[in-house]
C-alpha positions in Angstrom: 174.3 146.5 34.7 174.0 142.8 35.5 175.5 143.3 39.0 173.6 146.5 39.8 170.4 144.7 38.8 170.7 141.5 40.5 173.5 142.4 43.2 171.4 145.2 44.6 167.9 143.4 44.4 169.3 140.2 46.2 171.1 142.6 48.9 167.7 144.0 49.6 165.9 140.9 50.1 168.5 139.5 52.3 168.1 142.7 54.3 164.5 141.8 54.3 163.0 144.4 52.6 159.8 143.8 51.0 160.2 142.3 47.3 158.2 145.0 45.6 160.1 147.8 47.3 163.2 146.0 46.6 162.4 145.6 42.7 161.1 149.1 42.5 164.3 150.6 44.1 166.5 148.5 42.1 164.7 149.6 39.0 165.3 153.2 40.3 168.8 152.7 40.5 168.9 150.6 37.0 167.3 153.8 35.5 169.8 156.1 36.6 172.9 154.0 35.8 171.5 153.1 32.2 170.8 156.7 31.4 167.0 156.1 31.0 164.5 159.0 31.9 163.0 158.7 35.2 159.6 159.2 33.5 159.8 155.5 32.3 159.1 154.5 35.8 155.4 155.8 36.0 154.9 155.0 32.3 156.3 151.3 32.3 154.3 150.5 35.5 150.9 151.7 34.2 151.3 149.9 30.9 152.3 147.0 32.7 149.1 146.7 35.0 146.8 148.2 32.4 146.0 145.0 30.7 142.7 143.5 30.6 143.7 140.0 31.2 145.5 141.0 34.6 141.7 142.5 35.4 141.1 138.8 36.4 143.4 139.1 39.4 141.1 140.9 41.8 138.3 139.2 40.7 139.8 135.8 41.6 141.3 137.1 44.7 137.8 138.5 45.7 135.8 135.3 44.9 138.4 133.5 47.1 137.9 135.6 49.9 134.1 135.4 49.8 134.2 131.6 49.7 136.4 131.5 52.7 133.9 133.4 54.4 131.0 131.4 53.0 131.8 128.5 55.0 132.9 126.1 52.4 135.9 124.7 54.0 134.1 122.8 56.4 131.6 121.4 53.9 134.2 120.3 51.6 136.1 118.6 54.3 132.7 116.7 55.7 132.0 115.6 52.1 135.4 114.5 51.4 135.7 112.7 54.8 132.5 110.7 54.0 133.7 109.5 50.9 137.4 108.3 51.9 137.8 109.2 55.3 137.1 105.8 56.7 139.9 104.3 54.5 143.7 103.7 55.4 145.4 107.2 55.1 142.0 108.5 54.6 142.3 111.8 56.2 145.4 112.3 54.2 143.5 111.8 51.2 140.9 114.2 52.6 143.5 116.8 52.8 144.9 116.5 49.3 141.4 116.2 47.8 140.3 119.3 49.3 143.2 121.2 48.9 142.8 120.8 45.1 139.1 121.6 45.2 139.9 124.7 47.4 142.6 125.7 45.0 140.2 125.7 42.2 138.5 128.2 43.9 140.9 130.4 45.5 143.6 130.2 42.9 146.0 131.1 45.9 148.4 128.6 47.8 149.1 130.5 51.0 145.0 131.3 51.1 144.3 127.7 50.6 146.6 126.5 53.8 145.4 129.8 55.7 141.4 128.4 55.1 141.9 124.8 55.7 144.7 124.6 58.2 142.6 125.3 61.4 140.3 122.4 60.2 142.3 119.9 58.7 145.6 119.7 61.0 143.5 119.1 64.0 141.7 116.5 62.4 144.7 114.6 61.2 146.5 115.0 64.7 143.2 113.6 66.3 143.5 110.4 64.0 146.9 109.9 65.2 148.9 111.5 62.6 152.3 113.7 63.7 151.7 117.2 63.8 154.5 118.3 61.9 154.1 116.0 59.2 150.4 117.0 58.9 151.3 120.8 58.9 153.9 119.8 56.1 151.2 117.9 54.0 148.8 120.9 54.0 151.5 123.4 53.3 152.5 121.3 50.4 149.0 120.6 49.0 148.1 124.3 49.5 150.9 124.9 46.9 148.7 123.1 44.2 146.5 126.3 44.4 148.7 127.9 41.7 148.8 124.9 39.5 145.1 124.0 39.6 143.2 126.4 37.5 141.9 129.2 38.1 145.6 130.3 39.0 146.8 133.8 39.7 150.2 132.7 38.5 148.8 131.5 35.1 147.3 135.1 34.6 150.7 136.7 35.4 152.6 134.2 33.2 150.0 134.8 30.3 150.4 138.5 30.5 154.3 138.2 30.3 154.3 135.9 27.3 151.1 136.6 25.5 150.0 133.2 26.1 146.5 131.9 26.4 145.1 132.0 30.0 142.5 129.6 28.8 144.9 127.0 27.4 147.1 127.3 30.9 144.3 126.5 32.7 143.4 123.4 31.1 147.1 122.4 30.9 147.4 122.8 34.6 144.7 120.2 35.5 146.4 117.0 35.0 149.7 118.2 36.3 147.9 119.7 39.2 146.2 116.3 39.9 149.8 114.7 39.6 151.5 116.7 42.1 148.7 116.2 44.6 149.1 112.5 44.2 152.8 112.5 44.6 152.1 114.4 47.8 149.8 112.0 49.1 152.4 109.3 48.3 155.0 110.9 50.3 152.6 111.5 53.3 151.9 107.7 53.4 155.4 107.0 53.2 156.1 109.6 56.1 153.3 108.0 58.2 153.6 104.3 57.2 154.5 103.6 61.0 151.6 105.6 62.4 149.0 103.7 64.2 145.9 105.6 62.7 142.7 105.7 64.1 140.4 104.5 61.5 137.2 106.6 61.3 133.7 105.0 60.8 132.5 104.4 57.4 129.7 106.9 56.4 126.4 105.6 55.5 124.8 106.4 51.9 122.5 109.0 53.8 125.4 110.9 55.4 127.4 110.9 52.0 124.3 112.2 50.4 124.0 114.8 53.3 127.4 116.0 52.8 127.1 116.2 49.1 124.0 118.2 49.2 125.7 120.7 51.8 129.0 120.8 49.6 127.0 121.0 46.1 127.3 124.9 45.7 130.8 125.0 46.5 131.8 121.9 44.3 129.6 123.5 41.3 131.9 126.8 41.4 134.9 125.3 39.5 132.6 123.4 37.3 131.0 126.9 36.4 134.1 128.7 35.8 136.1 126.2 33.9 132.9 125.1 32.1 132.1 128.6 31.0 135.8 129.3 29.7 136.3 125.9 27.9 132.7 126.1 26.6 133.3 129.5 25.0 130.8 131.1 27.3 133.1 133.7 28.7 136.7 134.6 28.6 138.8 134.1 31.8 138.6 137.4 33.0 134.9 137.6 32.5 134.8 134.1 34.4 136.6 135.7 37.4 133.7 138.3 37.7 131.0 135.6 37.2 133.1 133.6 40.3 132.5 136.9 42.7 128.6 136.9 41.8 128.3 133.3 42.3 130.3 133.6 45.5 128.1 136.5 46.7 125.0 134.5 45.9 125.7 131.3 47.6 127.5 133.0 50.8 124.5 135.3 51.1 121.7 133.6 50.0 122.4 129.5 50.1 124.7 129.3 53.0 123.5 132.3 54.8 127.1 132.8 56.4 127.9 136.2 54.9 126.1 139.1 56.3 126.7 142.7 56.0 129.4 143.3 58.5 131.5 140.4 56.8 131.2 142.0 53.5 133.2 145.2 54.3 136.1 142.8 55.8 135.9 140.7 52.6 136.2 143.9 50.3 139.1 145.1 52.3 141.1 142.0 52.5 140.7 141.3 48.9 141.7 144.8 47.8 144.5 144.8 50.1 145.7 141.4 48.7 145.2 142.5 44.9 146.8 146.1 45.6 150.1 144.0 47.0 150.1 141.6 44.0 149.4 144.5 41.2 152.1 146.7 43.0 154.7 143.7 43.0 153.6 143.1 39.1 154.2 147.0 38.4 157.6 147.2 39.9 158.7 144.0 38.6 157.9 145.1 35.0 160.0 148.2 35.2 162.8 146.1 36.3 162.3 143.5 33.4 161.9 146.4 31.0 165.4 147.6 31.9 166.9 144.3 31.8 165.4 143.8 28.2 166.3 147.3 27.0 169.7 147.4 28.3 170.5 143.7 26.9 171.0 142.1 30.1 168.2 139.6 29.4 169.6 138.6 25.8 173.3 138.1 27.3 172.2 136.0 29.8 169.9 133.9 27.4 172.9 133.7 25.3 175.0 132.5 28.2 172.6 129.9 29.4 172.3 128.5 25.6 176.5 128.4 25.2 176.3 125.8 28.4 175.3 123.3 26.2 173.1 122.2 23.1 171.4 119.5 24.8 167.6 120.5 25.4 167.5 118.1 28.6 170.4 119.7 30.1 169.2 123.2 29.5 165.6 122.2 30.7 167.4 120.9 33.9 169.2 124.5 33.9 166.1 126.5 33.7 164.1 124.4 36.1 167.3 124.6 38.8 167.1 128.6 38.2 163.4 128.8 38.7 163.7 126.3 41.9 166.3 128.5 43.4 164.0 131.9 42.8 161.0 130.2 44.5 163.0 130.0 47.5 163.2 133.7 47.6 160.6 135.1 45.3 156.6 134.6 44.8 155.6 133.4 41.3 154.4 136.9 39.9 158.0 138.6 40.8 159.7 135.5 39.4 158.0 135.6 35.9 158.7 139.3 35.6 162.4 139.0 36.4 163.3 135.9 34.7 161.1 135.5 31.7 162.9 137.9 29.7 165.9 135.7 30.1 164.2 132.4 29.6 161.7 133.1 27.2 164.1 133.3 24.2 165.7 130.2 25.4 162.7 128.2 25.3 162.0 129.6 21.7 165.2 128.4 20.5 164.6 124.9 22.1 161.2 124.7 20.4 159.3 124.3 23.8 155.7 125.0 23.5 155.2 128.2 26.0 151.8 126.6 27.3 153.8 123.8 28.5 156.9 125.6 29.8 154.1 127.7 31.6 153.0 124.8 33.4 156.4 123.4 34.4 157.7 126.8 35.3 154.7 127.3 37.6 155.5 123.9 39.1 158.9 125.2 40.0 157.3 128.0 41.9 154.7 125.9 43.7 157.6 123.7 45.2 159.0 127.3 45.9 156.3 127.8 48.3 157.2 125.1 50.5 161.2 125.5 50.3 163.0 127.3 53.1 163.9 129.8 53.9 161.4 132.0 52.4 158.3 129.5 51.6 155.5 131.1 52.3 153.3 128.2 52.8 155.5 127.0 55.6 155.0 130.0 57.5 151.3 130.1 57.1 151.0 126.3 58.1 153.5 126.9 61.1 150.8 129.4 62.3 147.8 127.2 61.4 149.4 123.9 62.8 151.3 125.7 65.7 154.6 124.1 64.8 158.3 125.5 64.8 159.7 126.4 61.6 162.6 124.1 62.2 160.2 121.1 62.8 158.4 121.7 59.5 161.7 122.2 57.6 162.5 118.7 58.5 158.9 117.1 57.8 158.7 119.0 54.3 161.8 117.0 52.8 159.5 114.0 51.5 157.3 116.4 49.9 160.0 118.4 48.3 161.2 115.1 46.9 158.0 114.1 45.6 157.5 117.8 44.1 160.9 117.5 42.3 159.8 113.9 40.8 156.5 115.5 39.6 158.4 118.5 38.1 160.7 116.2 35.8 157.8 114.2 34.7 155.7 117.2 33.7 158.9 119.0 32.2 160.0 116.1 30.0 156.7 114.3 29.3 154.9 116.8 27.4 151.3 115.4 26.8 151.0 115.6 30.8 150.3 119.4 30.2 149.4 119.3 26.7 146.8 116.6 26.5 143.9 118.9 27.5 144.8 121.9 25.4 145.1 120.0 22.3 141.8 118.0 23.2 140.0 121.4 23.5 141.6 122.8 20.7 143.7 125.3 22.5 147.1 124.5 21.2 
């Protein structure tokens, strides 16, 4: 059964068959080989996506789509530029800061790169930075979108492990900032010999004007996270609130969204949401077969038999997820691997909130890891660079990401300080 589940699946992936289809077909073959009734396929699919927590996914996707069309990207860039753009490496800092803010709105790495790429990459190139390094920085910073809350990956992880979404959201804040700082340092190192054209320092009036224009965009994550941690609404309800708020800002305040854009916004969000939910449904059947057939338990025992040292086991888990991140998105990887990894983490006494953060950081690094790093391809399109060039330029950011990952994995307070402060752990 192990050969069927993993051999058939990876064969399909290498044949460039879509992930959801690969998971679904492999699950059907697994059902047949294991003697399970085919009626389990639709039953498990429906049960996996019929969860209240997962309702947050289409809402957060829609909110991100709304805010993308609402014109917040340029406003956030202008505000960040007036604050730090005049400093050496200022535009690099602007890129990381804006990506963190936009991540707190969209919850998606590729969406962050797509929305900001056409603005930030030309700005960095104009200032003197190499186009490949600029594209690599944006691709890497955009991956923070699945770490900084609200994160779709956290919602999926919470659904798989019955972990608090709110606790995961608060646990992701400090690690997300840490990863962003590490990427900024990597970009400064990669560009240390670049002759940068310094931007003029913004006046107080210019900063105030930029702040007023970006205020409503900056307020959105405050409302979402403040409402969750203040006990006003649940994370799923916060997703719905973010949609209403985004529509209000886009239509009545920024006035960037008109009736004709609304149709496209809802269609784009529906397609993206359907893609995610289809992957989750097929992956859930795959995971159910692994668990029911005993494959997950056997693999868990195999991992634990390698060593009794917690440090070594956590390294093995990170390596597994880093490799998985090269080929799979976070949603698929969680459903496939968590049935195997969760018993191992439990035996080691690892807090599941802490585990959710460092496993998600693994998947964020996977977004910029060849050969299937989604952010790299989105970044290549936005920055008009070749895949070969960006693969060379991404190396310093991969090193920085892995260093951050090790810190987050082994220094638990980085993840758990805020959840414990808010009484969530």
